[in-house]
C-alpha positions, 0 to 999 in steps of 0.5 A, spaced: 791 553 340 792 560 338 787 565 339 784 568 333 781 575 335 774 577 332 775 584 329 768 585 327 764 583 334 757 586 336 755 588 343 749 585 346 746 590 352 743 586 357 738 592 360 735 589 366 735 582 368 732 578 373 736 579 379 735 583 385 739 589 383 732 594 383 734 597 389 741 598 388 742 603 383 737 608 380 739 607 373 736 599 373 730 600 369 723 598 372 717 600 368 716 598 360 717 605 358 724 605 362 726 599 359 725 601 352 728 607 353 734 604 356 735 599 350 734 605 345 740 609 349 744 602 349 743 602 341 745 609 340 751 608 344 753 602 339 749 595 342 747 591 336 742 587 340 738 589 346 737 583 351 730 584 355 727 582 361 721 585 364 719 587 372 713 590 376 713 597 374 712 599 382 716 594 385 722 592 380 721 585 382 722 581 376 716 579 372 714 575 366 707 578 364 706 578 357 703 585 357 709 588 360 714 585 354 709 587 349 709 594 351 717 594 351 717 591 344 712 596 341 716 602 344 722 599 341 719 598 334 716 604 334 722 608 335 727 610 329 733 607 332 735 600 329 736 595 334 735 587 334 730 585 340 732 579 344 727 577 349 729 572 355 725 565 355 729 564 362 723 565 367 718 560 369 724 555 371 725 557 379 725 551 384 726 553 391 726 548 396 725 549 404 731 548 409 736 543 408 732 539 414 725 540 411 726 541 403 719 539 402 714 542 401 717 547 396 718 555 398 711 556 394 712 564 395 719 563 391 718 557 386 715 559 379 715 553 375 711 553 368 710 549 362 714 550 356 708 554 352 707 558 358 714 560 358 714 562 351 707 566 351 711 572 350 715 570 345 710 567 341 706 574 342 712 579 341 716 575 335 723 578 337 728 576 333 732 572 338 730 569 345 734 566 350 734 558 352 738 557 358 741 550 356 741 546 363 739 546 370 744 549 375 745 551 383 744 558 382 747 563 387 742 562 393 742 557 398 736 553 396 734 555 389 735 551 383 735 554 376 731 548 373 731 546 365 730 539 364 732 536 357 725 535 356 723 542 357 729 545 353 727 540 347 720 543 347 722 550 348 727 550 343 723 547 338 718 552 339 723 557 338 725 554 331 717 553 329 716 561 330 722 563 326 726 566 333 733 565 333 735 561 340 741 564 343 743 558 347 745 560 354 751 556 357 753 557 364 758 551 365 761 545 360 755 540 361 750 546 358 755 546 352 755 539 351 747 539 351 747 545 346 751 540 341 745 535 342 740 540 341 743 542 334 745 534 332 737 533 333 735 538 329 732 542 334 736 548 334 738 550 326 744 553 323 747 558 324 748 557 332 748 562 337 751 561 344 752 566 350 758 564 355 755 566 362 762 566 366 763 567 373 756 566 376 755 562 382 755 556 381 756 555 374 763 556 370 768 560 374 771 566 370 778 564 370 781 563 363 783 556 363 775 554 364 773 560 359 778 557 353 776 550 355 769 552 353 771 556 347 775 550 344 769 546 345 765 550 341 764 548 334 768 553 329 761 555 325 758 557 331 757 564 333 759 566 341 759 571 345 761 571 352 761 576 359 762 576 366 759 579 372 761 585 376 768 588 376 770 583 371 765 585 366 770 590 362 776 585 362 771 580 359 770 585 353 777 584 351 777 577 353 771 575 349 773 579 343 781 576 343 778 569 343 774 570 337 767 572 340 762 577 341 761 582 347 755 583 352 755 588 357 749 591 361 746 592 368 743 585 368 751 583 370 754 589 373 751 596 375 758 600 376 762 604 371 768 604 375 769 604 383 764 608 387 760 610 380 754 607 378 753 606 371 747 607 366 746 601 360 749 606 355 755 608 359 757 601 359 756 600 352 760 606 350 766 603 355 765 597 351 765 600 344 772 604 346 775 597 349 773 594 342 776 600 338 782 601 342 784 593 340 783 595 333 776 592 331 770 595 329 763 594 331 758 590 327 751 594 325 744 591 327 743 590 319 750 586 319 748 581 325 742 580 322 745 577 315 750 573 319 745 570 324 739 569 319 735 573 323 727 575 322 726 582 323 718 582 323 712 585 327 707 580 330 701 580 326 
């Protein structure tokens, strides 16, 4: 099918993520203060949305402590910079087995499995405009780690998001996740307008070749809003790829720590580079206010 470029895309900046990048670059923010400042710098560079995880301030290890999220959100909201807050709800689904000959018992020090209400505690507390819903289970890079999101868990968490008035950004890592996203919408758990993020090139989900990507694009309903990204050196090519396919853009240190070969990036630099690509292709970026209107987002502070 012919491509219809999106000439008014928005940029999401994924500020820090939950990967082990904290010791690979001094620019990966750790503390709530650093994460908030990095998010605000990204917003000033052109990001309409900032996607935030939190980390232990001392070690940089990923965390899901509600008080850390609360500090990040309060710092962003107290600033004079307008930006849409998107919090992860993907933590708490880590299942790590023992070695192949003795998969049980589980690796208890690495496994982090929590119930739906616990996984949503920080969302309920902070009431961001958007939070993510990883729409399936997947073998995730490491040998014995499974990113675990059962249909029952997804239905429960999706309904909580809807009841809270928080827009779900449905993360699809492969085609089966997109299939189940349609099921959640058909069941009325995820309301319109629907927003998805295509996560390409992450082992062992959808490879980032264009045939796979366009298959996912062509199977996305026309009235859904989608973004797409890839990781590492493929991050910037996917800025153009996503926009030309009719979608929106995601960059940030969660997915790539390099500005160019041999030069570590900041989040703001990645956003600036993405914005330049978008503008050189003849498009203009949406503002946070425009994105709120398109996605019917609720900008509010918790009571």
